C-alpha positions as a Markdown table, in Angstrom:
| # | Residue | x | y | z |
|---|---|---|---|---|
| 1 | Unk | -90.2 | 168.8 | 34.8 |
| 2 | Unk | -93.9 | 169.6 | 36.2 |
| 3 | Unk | -94.5 | 167.8 | 38.6 |
| 4 | Unk | -97.9 | 165.3 | 37.8 |
| 5 | Unk | -99.7 | 166.6 | 40.7 |
| 6 | Unk | -99.6 | 170.3 | 39.5 |
| 7 | Unk | -99.7 | 168.6 | 35.4 |
| 8 | Unk | -103.3 | 167.1 | 37.1 |
| 9 | Unk | -104.3 | 170.1 | 38.6 |
| 10 | Unk | -104.9 | 172.2 | 35.3 |
| 11 | Unk | -105.8 | 169.5 | 33.2 |
| 12 | Unk | -108.8 | 169.0 | 35.0 |
| 13 | Unk | -109.8 | 172.6 | 35.0 |
| 14 | Unk | -109.6 | 172.2 | 31.3 |
| 15 | Unk | -113.6 | 172.7 | 29.0 |
| 16 | Unk | -114.1 | 168.4 | 28.5 |
| 17 | Unk | -113.2 | 168.9 | 24.9 |
| 18 | Unk | -110.4 | 169.6 | 25.9 |
| 19 | Unk | -109.8 | 167.5 | 28.6 |
| 20 | Unk | -110.9 | 164.8 | 26.6 |
| 21 | Unk | -108.5 | 166.4 | 23.4 |
| 22 | Unk | -105.7 | 165.5 | 26.2 |
| 23 | Unk | -106.7 | 162.1 | 27.1 |
| 24 | Unk | -106.8 | 160.7 | 23.3 |
| 25 | Unk | -103.8 | 162.6 | 22.7 |
| 26 | Unk | -101.8 | 160.6 | 26.0 |
| 27 | Unk | -103.2 | 157.5 | 25.4 |
| 28 | Unk | -102.1 | 158.1 | 21.8 |
| 29 | Unk | -99.2 | 158.0 | 23.2 |
| 30 | Unk | -99.2 | 155.5 | 25.0 |
| 31 | Unk | -99.7 | 153.5 | 21.6 |
| 32 | Unk | -95.8 | 154.5 | 20.5 |
| 33 | Unk | -94.5 | 152.4 | 23.3 |
| 34 | Unk | -92.2 | 149.9 | 23.1 |
| 35 | Unk | -93.0 | 145.9 | 23.8 |
| 36 | Unk | -90.4 | 146.0 | 26.4 |
| 37 | Unk | -91.4 | 149.1 | 28.0 |
| 38 | Unk | -95.2 | 148.3 | 28.2 |
| 39 | Unk | -94.3 | 145.1 | 29.7 |
| 40 | Unk | -91.7 | 147.4 | 32.3 |
| 41 | Unk | -95.3 | 149.7 | 33.0 |
| 42 | Unk | -96.7 | 146.9 | 33.2 |
| 43 | Unk | -95.1 | 144.5 | 36.3 |
| 44 | Unk | -95.0 | 148.7 | 38.3 |
| 45 | Unk | -97.9 | 148.3 | 37.6 |
| 46 | Unk | -98.9 | 145.7 | 39.3 |
| 47 | Unk | -96.0 | 145.8 | 42.1 |
| 48 | Unk | -97.6 | 149.1 | 42.8 |
| 49 | Unk | -101.1 | 148.3 | 43.3 |
| 50 | Unk | -99.8 | 144.5 | 45.5 |
| 51 | Unk | -98.4 | 147.0 | 47.7 |
| 52 | Unk | -101.7 | 148.6 | 47.9 |
| 53 | Unk | -103.6 | 146.0 | 48.5 |
| 54 | Unk | -101.0 | 144.2 | 51.5 |
| 55 | Unk | -100.6 | 147.2 | 53.0 |
| 56 | Unk | -104.4 | 147.9 | 53.2 |
| 57 | Unk | -105.1 | 150.4 | 50.6 |
| 58 | Unk | -107.7 | 148.6 | 48.0 |
| 59 | Unk | -109.4 | 144.7 | 48.2 |
| 60 | Unk | -109.5 | 142.9 | 46.3 |
| 61 | Unk | -112.4 | 141.7 | 44.0 |
| 62 | Unk | -113.8 | 137.1 | 44.0 |
| 63 | Unk | -112.6 | 135.8 | 40.5 |
| 64 | Unk | -116.2 | 135.2 | 40.1 |
| 65 | Unk | -117.3 | 139.5 | 40.5 |
| 66 | Unk | -115.0 | 141.1 | 38.0 |
| 67 | Unk | -116.3 | 138.8 | 35.1 |
| 68 | Unk | -119.8 | 139.1 | 36.0 |
| 69 | Unk | -119.0 | 143.0 | 35.4 |
């Protein structure tokens, strides 16, 4: 299986309409996830973000600022 870095590099070298088509297919594939799989993936993402924050590689945004957007 190709690694994510190589896939991303190749995808970013595509013409814009091909990148858009790829993005559409990738997003559609996420809709096919089971509820359990989606919850597991969001939990992993939340954990990753927390670790980034605690390590100082990400900063928090006040809720007020988020709601203004």
